[in-house]
N, C-alpha and C positions, 0 to 999 in steps of 0.2 A: 396849580392845584394838586401837583404830585410831590410837593416839597413839605417836609415836616416842620421846618423852621424857616419861613420865608424871610424874616429879618436877617438871620445869619447868612442865608443864601445871597441876599442882595448886598450885604456888607462885604462878603467874600468877593463878589463880582466887582464891587466898587474898588476894593483894594488892588485888584488885578488890572483895572482899567487905567489907561493913561489919562492925565488931566484933559478935560473936555472930550474924553472918549464917549462914544455912543453905546447904548444898550437898547436892544429891541426885544420885547417880550410879547408873547401871545398867551392868553389865558381865558378862563371862563369867569363871568361876573356872578356874584352870589345874589341871584334874584329868583323869584318864583318862576319866571319865564325860562331861565336857564335850567332850573330843576326839571321843568316839564319837557323841554326840548332835548337837553343833553343827557339827562338820566332816564326819565320815563320814556321819551321818544327814541333816542339813539341806542340805549342799552336794553330796555325791556320790550318796547313795541317793535322796532325795526331790527333789533339784534345786530346793529352795525358795529357795536363794541361789546366786549364781554361785560356781563353784569358785574357791577362792583368796580369798574374802571375808575369812576369818579366818586369823590366824597364831597357832597355839596357844602359841607361845613368848612372845607379847605378852599373853596372858591373865594376870590377876593374882589371887592368892589374897587373900581378905579381909584376912588379917593383914599381907600385904605392902602393901596399899593403906592400911591403918590406920597403918602405920609411916611411909609417905610423907606422909600427911595430918598426922601429928604433927609431922614435920619442917617442914611448910609452915604450921604454926601453927593446925591444926584438929584437933578431937577427934571421934572416931566416936561417934555417939549410938545408931545401930541398924544392923543388917545383917539383911536379910530375903531368903530365897530366892524365886525367881520361876519360873514354868513357862509355856511357850507351848503352847497347845492348838490345833494346826493345823486340826482339823475345824471349829472355830467361830471361828478367826482371832482369838483372844483371849489376853491374858496374865492369869494368876492368881497370887496370893500362894501360896507353897509353903514348907513348913517346912524343906526341904533346900536349902541354898545351893550345892550341889556343881556345878551347871551354870551357872545365871544367878542373879545376886543384885543387890539394890538396897542402897545404903548412904546413910545420912544422916550428915553431919558438920556441925559447927558451929565457926565461927572463935572461937578463944580471945580473951578480953579481954586487952588489953595489960597487962603488969606495970607497977605504979606505983613 
């Protein structure tokens, strides 16, 4: 969510990865829920982050990221929701990816 040109970013990473190399990303999903929790909640209400840290328009849905990865020569292996628990300052895996999610992608083997 802090990258101006995510397709170029992913293509550059793909160019640097070995064949079948793995890429792990964590980011915010572009949903109403993420706007409420990550921007309104974390930035404005709780002041956990400076106001303006996130631009909701730059958040990516998992399927948008998967399409960009495919164009960059990588395939998505897994998408997993994540949840930040402020009281204990810890991240936990969570079944719902509607706010934060992690993604594992693998670079395709070149065609012969």
